C-alpha positions as CSV (number, residue, x, y, z in Angstrom):
1,M,-23.5,5.2,133.4
2,S,-26.4,3.3,133.5
3,P,-27.9,1.5,130.5
4,I,-31.5,2.3,131.5
5,K,-32.6,5.5,129.9
6,N,-36.4,7.0,130.2
7,M,-37.9,7.9,127.0
8,T,-40.4,10.6,127.0
9,I,-41.3,11.0,123.4
10,V,-42.0,8.9,120.8
11,E,-43.6,10.5,117.5
12,I,-44.2,9.0,114.3
13,E,-45.4,11.0,111.5
14,R,-46.0,10.7,108.1
15,S,-45.4,13.1,104.7
16,G,-46.1,11.4,101.7
17,E,-43.7,8.6,101.1
18,F,-41.7,10.0,104.2
19,V,-41.8,9.1,107.7
20,R,-40.7,10.8,110.6
21,F,-39.6,9.6,113.9
22,T,-39.5,11.7,116.7
23,F,-37.5,10.5,120.0
24,K,-36.7,12.5,123.4
25,A,-35.0,10.3,126.1
26,S,-33.0,11.4,129.1
27,A,-30.0,9.6,126.7
28,F,-29.3,7.2,124.3
29,V,-27.4,4.1,124.2
30,H,-25.3,3.0,120.9
31,H,-27.6,2.2,118.2
32,M,-30.9,2.8,120.0
33,V,-32.4,4.8,118.0
34,R,-31.6,2.6,114.7
35,N,-32.7,-0.5,116.8
36,L,-36.2,1.6,117.5
37,V,-36.6,2.6,114.4
38,G,-35.8,-1.1,113.1
39,T,-38.7,-2.5,115.2
40,L,-41.0,0.3,114.2
41,V,-40.5,0.1,110.7
42,A,-41.0,-4.0,110.9
43,I,-44.4,-3.3,112.4
44,G,-45.2,-0.4,110.3
45,R,-44.9,-2.7,107.1
46,G,-46.8,-5.9,108.8
47,R,-44.2,-8.2,109.3
48,R,-45.0,-8.0,113.3
49,E,-48.1,-6.9,115.4
50,S,-47.6,-3.6,117.7
51,S,-48.0,-5.9,120.5
52,W,-44.6,-7.1,119.5
53,V,-42.5,-4.1,121.1
54,E,-44.0,-5.4,124.6
55,E,-42.9,-8.8,124.3
56,L,-39.5,-7.7,123.3
57,I,-39.1,-5.2,126.2
58,E,-39.9,-8.0,128.5
59,G,-38.1,-10.6,126.8
60,R,-34.8,-8.1,127.3
61,D,-33.4,-10.1,124.4
62,R,-32.0,-8.0,121.5
63,T,-31.1,-11.3,119.3
64,V,-35.1,-11.9,118.5
65,A,-35.8,-8.1,117.7
66,A,-35.7,-6.3,114.1
67,P,-32.3,-5.7,112.6
68,T,-30.7,-2.4,113.4
69,F,-32.0,-0.2,110.8
70,M,-29.6,1.4,108.5
71,P,-28.4,4.8,109.2
72,D,-29.1,6.3,105.9
73,G,-31.7,9.1,106.4
74,L,-31.7,9.3,110.2
75,Y,-29.8,12.3,111.6
76,L,-29.9,13.9,114.8
77,A,-31.7,17.1,114.9
78,K,-31.2,18.6,118.2
79,V,-29.6,17.9,121.8
80,D,-31.1,19.6,125.1
81,Y,-28.8,20.0,128.0
82,P,-29.4,21.0,131.3
83,A,-29.3,24.6,132.2
84,E,-26.7,24.3,134.9
85,I,-24.3,22.9,132.4
86,M,-24.0,26.3,131.3
87,L,-22.8,25.5,128.0
88,P,-22.5,28.8,125.5
89,E,-24.8,29.4,123.0
90,P,-24.3,27.9,119.4
91,P,-24.0,30.6,116.5
92,P,-27.0,31.4,114.4
93,F,-28.1,28.7,112.0
94,S,-27.5,31.3,109.0
95,S,-23.7,31.5,110.1
96,I,-23.3,27.7,110.1
97,H,-24.4,27.2,106.2
98,A,-23.5,30.5,105.2
99,G,-21.8,29.0,102.4
100,F,-24.9,27.5,100.7
101,A,-27.3,29.3,99.0
102,S,-30.9,28.9,100.1
């Protein structure tokens, strides 16, 4: 498997004190999202300029990038698979969380 992934969407939205990062790619490698978030948080907090991202990508040296972001608050919301894989439909959301009151 190639370590080269194609990222098609990067969205950053602020809602009050929360920031939502949305990433869509052909696949992800281990800690890829946590590394991206760590870099974007460093830029957002003013520790680095936005041009730093290009320097990191061109330099191809993970040791000079921001620390891997902690997993707290990060979660996988959705996985899309190509239709040709023919996976079964997941159960309705309500049946997954049937034990919780809304």
